[in-house]
N, C-alpha and C positions, 0 to 999 in steps of 0.2 A: 405337452407338459414337460416331457423330458428335455426338449430343446430349450424351453423357457428356463427351467431350473439350471441347466448347464450354462446357459448364457448369463443368467443372473450371478451365478457363482464366479464365472470368469470376469465379468464386469466388476464385481466387488473386489476380486483379487487384484486386478490391474489398477483399479481406482485407489485401493489401499496403498499399493506400492508407489503410485504416482503422487498421491497426496503426501506421503511421508517424505519423498524427495523434495517436492515443492515447498512443503511446510518448513523443512530443515533449512532450505536456502533462504526463505524469507525471514525466518527467525535469526539466522546468522547475520544477514544483512542488517536487520533491525537492531540487533545487539551491538554491532560495530558502530552504527550511526548514533545510537543513544549514548553509548559509552564515550564516543567522541564529544558529544554535547556536554556530558557530565564532566569530562576532563577539561573542557573549555569554560566551565562555569556557567553554562546556559541553563542547566537543569540541576536539581539537587541530587546528590548521590543516593540519598535514601529513597528517591522516587524512581530509580532506574528500573527495577523489576515491574512496578506498576505501569510505567510508560511503555515498556516492552510488551506487556500484555495488551494494553490498549492498541498499540500499533499493529500487533498481530491480528487482533480482532478486526481492525479496519481492512486488512488485506485478505481476510478469510473468504469473503464472497468471490474475489478474483481467483483465489486459489481453487475454490470449489468449482467454478465455471471451467477453468482450464483443466482441472482433473477429470471432470465428466467428459469433456470434449476429447481429450487424449485417450481416456479409457475406452470410449466407443470406437474410435478410429483404430486403436491398437488391436482391439478384439476382432474387428472385421478384417483388418489386414492379416492377422494370423490365420483366420479362416480361409482367406484366399491363398495364402502362402502354403498351407497344409492341404490344399485341394479339397477342403470341406465344402466350399461353396459350389464346387462342381457337382458333388453329391446332392447338395441342396437344390440346385437348379434341375438336376436330372430327375428328381422326384416330383417335378412340376410346381415347386414352390417359387414364389416371387421374392425379389429383394424387398418389396414393400411389406412383406410379412415380418420384417425386422422392426418395423416402427413401433408396434404395440409393446413388445417386450422391452425394447430400449427405453421407451417413455415410462413404462411401469417401473423399471429399475432406477430410472433417473428422477422419478417424481420426488422422493425424499430430498434429493440434492436441490431440486428447484424450490421446494418449500423452505429448506434451510437457507438458501440464498435470499429468498424473499424476506424471511424473518430477520436475518442478519442485516440486510440492506435497509429495511424500513424501521427497525427498532434497535438492534444491538449496536450497529455501527455508529449511528448518531450519538447514542449514549457514550460509547467509547471515545469518540472525538470530543464530546463536551467535557468528559472527565480529564482527557489529556490537556485540553486548553485550560481547564481549571487548575491542574497541577502546575502548569508552566506559569500561569498568571500568579498563582500563590507564591511561587518561588521568586518571581520578579518583584512582588510587593512585600517581601520579607524585610526585616530590619537590615540596615546596611551591613553590620558586622556579621549577622547570621548568613549572609550571602557570600561572605569571604571564605575562600578555601585556603588553608595554610600553604604558603609559598607562591601565592598568586596575587597580582594587583587587581583590585576590583573598584569600579566607579560606583558612587552612591546614586540613588534614584534621582536626586536633585541635580546630578551632573556637575557639582561644584566641589567634589571631594573624592580623593582616591585613598583607599585603604590597602595596607599590606600587613599581614601577620605571619610570623614564623611558625607558630603552633597555637593550639587551642585545647582547653580542658574544661571540665565541668559543663558538658553539653553546649559548647560554644559560647558560654557566658564569661569565661576567663580566657584571655589571650596573652601570649608572650611575644616580646620584641615587636612592638607595634610601630608602624610608620603611617602617618596621616598627612596628606598634602591638601590644603584647603585654599580655595580662591576667595579672597575677601575684598572689601572695598578699598582698603589701604594697602593691598599687596597680597603676596602669597604667604601662607602660614604653613610651616613644616614642623610637625611634632613627632618626636621619637621617644619611646618609653620602653621600659623593660617589661611592664605588665599592664593590662587593662581589664576592667571589670564592668559588665553591663548592669546598670541599676535602674529600676523603674522610678518615675517621678510621682507616681500616685495619680496621675491624670491621663493615663493612656500613653504617655510618651516615655522615652528612655534616654539615659545619659551613659556615655562611656567615660568611666573614671580611670584616668591614667595615673601611674605612680612611678617615681624615680626616672624622670625624663628631662628632655630639653626641648624648647620651642624657639623657632627662628621665624622672624617676620620681616618682610621687605619686598622690594620690587626686583624681579629677575633682571640680571644684567647690570645692576647697580651695587655699590659696595656698602651702602648704609643699612645693612641688615642688623636687626635687633635680636639679641640672644638672651635667653633666661633659662635657668634651671628651676625645676619644681619637684616637690615630693608628691603633690596631688593636683590633678588638673581634670576638670569636668568639661565634657564636650557633648552637646546634644546630638543625637542621631535620630533618623526618621522613625516615626511611629508606625505601628503595625496597621495594615489595611486588611479588612476582611477579604477572604479569598472567595470572591464571587465572579461570575461571568460578566464581562463588560457588555455594553450595549452593541459593540461592534463584533459580537460573536459570529463567526462564519456560519453560513447557512448549512454547511455539512455537519455542524454540531447541534443543529436544531431538531427537535422531534418532528416526525412527519405530520402530526396534527397541526403544529404551528405553521409548517410550510403550506399546508392546504388552506389554513385560515388567512394566510398573507395574501393580499390583493395587490396586483400591479407591482409586484416585486420581482425583478428579473433574476436576482440571485436565488430566491426561493424557487422560482420556476425552473431554473437551470439545475438545481439540486434534485427537483422532482423528476426531471428528465433522466438523470443518472440512476435514481432509485427504481424507476419503472423499467429502465433498460436492462438492469442486472438479471432479473428472473426471465425476462423475455429472451435475452441473448443466450441464456443457458439452455432453454428449450430449442431455439433455432440451431445452435451449434451442435447439439446432440443429433438433431435430424440431419444436419449437413454432413456429419461424420459418416453416416451410413453409405451414401453414394461415393464419398471421397475415400472410403476404405479399400477400394479396388487396388490390387497390386498384381503384377505378373509373378506367378509362383517361382519362376526362375530368376527373378530379380530381387534386389534387396528391398527392405521395408523402411529404410531410414528416410527416403525421400518423402514418404507420407507424413512422418512426424515433423519434418522440416516445413512441409506445406501447411500442416495443422498449426504450427506456431506462427507462421506468417499470416494465416487467415485470422487467427485469434487476435494478434496485435493490430492488424488492420481494422478488424471489427471494433476493437476497443478504442483505437484512435479516432475512428469515425464517430463513435459515440461521444467522445470528448469534443469533437468538432461541432456536433449539434448542440452540446451543452454550452460551449463557448459562444455559439451563435445566439443562443437565448440570452446569455449574459450581455452580449453586445447589442441586444434588441434587434437583431436581424431576423429572428424567427420568434414566433409565439410558442407557448407551451403546447397549444392544440396542434400546431403544425410541425413540432420538432420531435415528439416522442415516438411516432409510428412509422415515418417513411423508410428509415434504415432497416427496421425489422421486417417491414413488408417486402422490401427489395430482397433481403436475405431469404425470406420464405419463398418468394417467387424463384430465386436461384435454386433452392432446394427442390422445388417441384420440377424445374427444368432438368436438373441433374438426375432425378429419379426417372423422368421420362426418357432421358438419354440412355441410362443404364438398362432400363427395361426393354428398350427397342434393340434387341441383339442383332437384328438384321440390318441396322443402319450402317452405312458405309464408313462412318466415323466412330462407330462403337469400338471400344478397346478389344473386344473379342474378335471382331472382324479385322481390325488392323493387325492383331497378332497372327491370325490365320493367314492373312496376305503376306506378312513378313516371313513366316515359316515356309510358305509356298515359294516365295522368291528365293529363299536360301536353298531349298531343295532343287529348284530348277538351275540355279547358278552352280551348285556343286555337281549336278549331273552334266552340265555343259563342260565343266572343267575336266571331269573324268573322261568324257568323249574326246576332248582335245588331247589329253595325255595318251589315250589309246591310239 
């Protein structure tokens, strides 16, 4: 019990520090990415915080899996480095006795990864898609940011405004370039106001401006001044998810109900793989935590990162194989995890067989014996 409590405290401490670092990195990267999209006019500035929250929620399962893997391997590496494992083995305890406390401590993480992957992450992705689609379907002038050129949803009109007031309903110094049947129409005005037409549509009412009409490259442009000019803009479209909503944004129940849908099956492969990979990686970290007490422990962390990214990329490979109809769902969700579990069993058997010629302890003893013999030979030669 003392060992279990001490191990759980250390795992919680290391996991907390690792999660804080990884979470900060992902939040910073997400913040930079979404702020760049907002500056480029791809998302609304008012939706930045919500989109950051949804993006972080999408990455949270990956962060938790990597946190649990690093926490276990760092804890066991420290035990080897501080020679605590020597005492552990001297008392007749086996490395396999670490499995139960590690899985007990990691069970809440596995449950959290499963809940996030099957329920929270699809909801976050659907809300993110909804926010983006809602911005893309807003009225043309409400999508315009001051100081930026913006194309209309019908792709035949370009807007530019210098400033806006009144909740984006009043704009100043307006420039509008429209492609019409008889040529290009360029309208400039000092002010514009958005007015509804009572039928669900809207008009942009410009005042104190000038309109130019003609063909580019020709000199027969028509010019006129106006005090008031009305221009119809696109109507609002309800912010709902389209029919081509990605499978990642669909609830798990809908994915299970979908039949003969390769995209739904591929998404199920990913969602099933997340909690399974979390369990397998925590078990894999136990035999991988071995380190020479006289050597550094940085190599173990580098190896852990390489294994994690390899595992994650192989999961994506199986997922893409289902999308390309090279594998079925029944043949894609389990082979990788079974191979990883067999690797765990082989590594445990290798670590437990201390008398094996390729065991690290045997290799280290042979290395020290050769060093002693070589130093003795050198001393005899000097004498």
